[in-house]
Each structure stands twice: as C-alpha cells, then as structure tokens.
C-alpha positions in Angstrom: 0.0 0.0 0.0 2.8 2.4 0.9 4.4 1.6 -2.4 1.2 2.7 -4.2 1.0 5.9 -2.2 4.7 6.7 -2.9 4.2 6.1 -6.7 1.1 8.4 -6.7 3.0 11.1 -4.9 5.9 10.8 -7.4 3.5 11.0 -10.3 1.8 14.1 -8.8 5.1 15.7 -8.3 6.1 15.1 -11.9 2.9 16.6 -13.1 3.2 19.6 -10.9 6.9 20.0 -12.0 5.8 19.7 -15.7 3.1 22.4 -15.2 5.6 24.6 -13.4 8.1 24.3 -16.3 5.4 25.0 -18.8 4.3 28.1 -16.9 7.9 29.2 -16.6 8.4 28.7 -20.4 5.3 30.8 -21.1 6.5 33.5 -18.7 10.0 33.6 -20.3 8.4 33.8 -23.8 6.2 36.7 -22.6 9.3 38.4 -21.2 11.2 38.0 -24.5 8.2 39.4 -26.4 8.1 42.4 -24.1 11.8 43.0 -24.4 11.8 43.3 -28.2 13.4 46.5 -29.2 11.2 49.5 -29.5 12.2 51.7 -32.5 8.9 53.5 -32.8 7.3 54.9 -29.7 7.0 58.5 -28.6 7.3 59.8 -32.2 10.9 58.6 -32.7 12.6 59.8 -35.9 15.9 58.4 -37.1 18.3 60.6 -39.1 21.0 58.9 -41.1 24.6 59.8 -40.3 26.6 60.5 -43.4 25.6 59.6 -46.9 27.8 56.5 -47.4 27.7 52.9 -46.3 30.4 52.1 -43.7 32.5 49.1 -44.7 32.6 46.1 -42.2 36.2 45.1 -41.6 37.3 41.7 -42.8 35.0 41.4 -45.8 35.2 42.3 -49.5 35.5 46.0 -50.5 32.2 47.8 -50.9 31.8 50.1 -53.9 33.4 53.5 -53.2 34.2 56.8 -55.0 36.9 56.9 -57.7 39.8 59.0 -56.2 40.3 60.5 -59.6 36.9 62.2 -59.4 36.3 63.4 -55.9 32.7 63.6 -54.7 31.6 67.1 -53.6 28.2 67.2 -51.9 25.8 70.2 -51.9 26.7 72.8 -49.3 30.4 72.1 -49.3 31.4 75.5 -50.6 32.4 74.2 -54.0 30.8 73.1 -57.2 28.8 69.9 -56.3 29.6 66.7 -58.3 28.0 63.3 -58.7 29.4 60.1 -57.3 31.7 58.3 -59.7 32.3 54.6 -58.8 35.8 53.2 -58.5 35.7 50.2 -60.9 38.9 48.7 -59.7 36.8 46.9 -57.1 37.7 43.2 -57.6 34.3 42.0 -56.3 32.3 43.3 -59.3 31.5 40.9 -62.1 32.5 41.9 -65.7 28.9 42.8 -66.9 28.5 45.1 -63.8 31.7 46.9 -64.6 30.7 47.4 -68.2 27.3 48.9 -67.2 28.9 51.2 -64.6 31.8 52.2 -66.9 29.3 53.4 -69.5 27.3 55.2 -66.8 30.4 56.9 -65.3 31.4 58.1 -68.8 27.9 59.6 -69.4 27.9 61.4 -66.0 31.4 62.8 -66.5 30.2 64.1 -69.9 27.3 66.0 -68.3 24.5 63.5 -67.7 22.5 63.6 -64.5 23.4 60.7 -62.2 19.9 59.6 -61.4 19.2 58.2 -58.0 16.1 56.9 -56.3 15.9 60.1 -54.2 16.2 62.5 -57.1 13.8 60.5 -59.3 11.2 59.8 -56.5 11.5 56.1 -57.1 11.5 53.2 -54.6 15.0 52.6 -53.5 14.8 48.8 -53.0 17.0 46.9 -50.6 19.7 47.7 -49.6 19.3 51.1 -51.4 16.8 52.0 -48.7 19.7 52.3 -46.2 21.0 55.3 -48.2 17.9 57.3 -47.2 17.4 59.3 -44.1 20.2 61.9 -44.1 17.9 64.9 -44.4 14.5 63.3 -44.0 14.3 60.7 -41.3 13.0 57.2 -41.3 10.2 56.0 -38.9 9.1 52.6 -37.6 5.6 51.2 -36.9 5.8 47.9 -35.0 3.0 45.4 -34.4 2.9 41.7 -33.5 2.8 40.6 -37.1 4.4 43.4 -39.1 7.0 46.1 -38.9 6.6 49.0 -41.3 9.7 51.1 -42.1 8.8 54.5 -43.6 11.1 57.0 -45.3 9.5 60.4 -44.6 11.0 62.0 -47.7 8.1 60.8 -49.8 6.5 58.2 -47.5 8.0 55.1 -49.1 7.0 52.1 -47.0 8.8 48.8 -46.4 6.7 46.0 -44.9 8.4 43.3 -42.9 6.2 40.3 -42.0 7.2 38.8 -38.7 7.7 35.1 -37.9 6.6 33.7 -41.2 8.6 31.9 -44.0 9.3 33.3 -47.4 6.9 32.5 -50.3 8.1 29.7 -52.5 8.4 31.9 -55.6 7.8 35.6 -54.7 7.1 37.8 -57.7 10.0 40.3 -58.1 9.0 43.8 -56.9 10.6 47.1 -55.9 11.0 46.2 -52.3 10.9 42.5 -52.6 9.5 40.2 -49.9 10.8 40.9 -46.4 10.3 38.5 -43.5 11.7 39.1 -40.1 12.0 38.1 -36.5 13.5 39.4 -33.2 16.7 38.1 -31.8 16.8 39.6 -28.3 17.4 43.3 -28.9 17.8 43.0 -32.7 15.3 43.0 -35.6 16.6 40.6 -38.3 15.1 41.2 -41.8 15.6 38.8 -44.7 14.7 40.1 -48.2 14.4 38.3 -51.5 12.3 38.8 -54.6 13.7 42.2 -55.7 13.3 43.4 -59.2 16.2 44.9 -61.2 14.8 48.5 -61.3 16.8 49.6 -58.3 20.5 50.2 -57.5 22.4 48.6 -54.6 24.0 51.9 -53.5 24.5 55.6 -54.4 27.1 54.7 -57.0 24.3 53.2 -59.2 25.6 49.7 -58.8 23.1 47.3 -60.6 22.1 43.9 -59.5 20.2 40.7 -60.6 17.0 39.2 -59.3 19.2 36.8 -57.2 19.9 39.6 -54.8 19.4 38.5 -51.2 19.8 40.9 -48.3 19.9 40.3 -44.6 19.7 43.3 -42.2 20.2 43.5 -38.4 18.7 46.6 -36.8 19.8 47.3 -33.2 19.8 50.4 -30.9 23.1 51.5 -29.3 24.3 54.2 -27.0 21.3 53.7 -24.6 18.8 54.1 -27.4 20.3 57.3 -28.7 21.6 55.6 -31.9 20.2 53.0 -34.3 22.6 50.8 -36.3 21.8 48.5 -39.2 24.4 46.0 -40.4 23.5 44.3 -43.7 24.8 41.4 -45.8 24.4 41.5 -49.6 24.6 38.4 -51.7 24.1 38.2 -55.4 26.2 35.6 -57.2 25.4 37.0 -60.6 26.7 40.5 -59.6 29.4 40.0 -57.0 32.0 37.3 -56.6 31.6 37.3 -52.9 28.9 38.5 -50.5 29.7 41.7 -48.8 28.6 43.6 -45.7 28.2 47.2 -44.7 26.7 49.3 -41.9 24.7 52.5 -41.5 24.0 54.5 -38.3 21.1 56.8 -37.4 20.6 59.3 -34.6 17.4 59.5 -32.5 15.3 62.7 -32.7 11.8 63.2 -31.2 9.6 64.7 -33.9 6.4 63.8 -35.7 6.4 62.6 -39.3 5.8 65.5 -41.7 4.2 65.0 -45.1 6.4 65.8 -48.1 5.5 65.5 -51.7 8.4 64.4 -53.9 7.0 63.7 -57.4 5.1 66.9 -58.0 6.7 70.1 -59.3 10.1 68.5 -59.7 10.5 68.8 -63.4 11.0 72.6 -63.9 14.8 72.4 -64.7 15.5 68.8 -65.5 13.8 65.5 -66.3 14.7 63.3 -63.3 12.9 60.3 -64.8 10.1 60.5 -62.3 7.6 57.6 -62.8 4.4 58.8 -64.6 1.3 56.6 -65.0 0.1 56.3 -68.5 -3.5 55.6 -67.3 -5.5 56.3 -64.1 -5.3 53.8 -61.3 -8.9 54.4 -60.3 
C-alpha cells in the first residue's frame, strides 16, 4: 500500500513539475516578447549619419568613390559633383563593370546621375539604407508586421514577422521581407527584388538573385540606431559583402512631403508617370 502511495505522490510531483516548467516557459516567452526593441514609440525619428555605407572590416570591399573624381556634396562651398564609382573593385562581375563604366562616362560628360531620391522612385534593398540623411525614417511595430517608412516621400517597407518566405515571390521594388527578433535585434531577410533599383548611391546594378539580410539594433542607450546588412548576389558579386549605417534619434512627428510633384522645372529626373489612371 505504501508503495502505491509513494508512486502516486511521485506522479503528482512530476505533473506539478511539468506544469511549473510549462508556466515558466510561457513567462519567459512573454518576457522575451516584451523585451523586443522599440524603434517606434514617442514619435521617434531616425536621421542617417553621413551619406555613405560604412565598410565592415574583414570582408570584400564595398563600392566607393573613384579617387580621380572626388565627390563634392551640396553645401560644401564648392561646385557639387555626382558620385563616380571606383571600378577597380575586384568584387564586381564583368557585366557590372561594363554597365557602370558606361554610366560613369555619361555622367562625366554631363549626364544627371539619377538616384532613387532624385527620381522619387522606390530605392529597393539595400538602397533604402542610403535614405534618411535629411529626411528621417520611422518605424511602426506590431505583433505581425514592422513598417519602415522613409518620410521624404512616405516610401514604406513592410516586414512580415515570424513567417517563412513564399516559394516563388514575384519580383518587386522592395521584394519580400520577412523578419524576427533576436533579443534586442530586428533581423530582416529580403528576396524577390526586381532589377529596377540600385544597390547603392554609386548606381551599382544587381540581378534578381539579390538577397539581403539586415540586423537593426539600438546602441548608446537608445540614442543611436545601427543596421548591419549582408548583400549576396552571385550574378553580380564574386563574394557576399557587408556594410553598416548608423542613425541618430530625434523626437519629432512625421511630416508630409510630396516628392513627385513640381520636380521637373529644370531637368527631367525620370520620375515615374502613370500612362493611365489607377482608379
């Protein structure tokens, strides 16, 4: 009889222990959910620092300016110039160098170096990371989606949380972005990008095999935001490469700005124009 009672007590103890472990797991999961980084509350705006990607040490070179043609930005007290890519970069495939060589020559001959910002076009990924220097980016975070908005002309990226990629996503300007949180970091994986965008401000093209993984994380006690991203495109680059961009925190509401209207008085910036109404 005592053996039966002891066995019952042991079984009850195991059940209670299992319930306690389950409850603890639920509590830990809830704590992890609560501790996800908050990039969006209290009207947080993030201004990009500098206009260039920052190279991550130890990896392939990123595309940079040709030293023979220094880049002069607006407001520098000298005649502004456009960015001219250094095509000695060994990570670029031959077809990429051919396209960029022709583009460089046309720009040096007087052509406008069209960018997503000047043309009011979607920047794609990772081109979106070149935005934010003068007009900030904003985040809207929910349980199922993170929206990243460039306030310059309200371009929106949508990151769908805790779901897999589609089997064959149709190529689009911003592709298909899925993400998840790893402690204090938002990890975003993007595929399905069309070839209408550039990889950077040097007008580097890419193929539809482009695959970008971003890691967004706050630093300096929440005063700074840092994104490190890895770019892989076997048809464009010999090796995957990584870069980083930093943003500073400012408390301000999002202001509406219209980009596409009234921007053709002096030059044709190749702004997209619909050939039929969409309503």
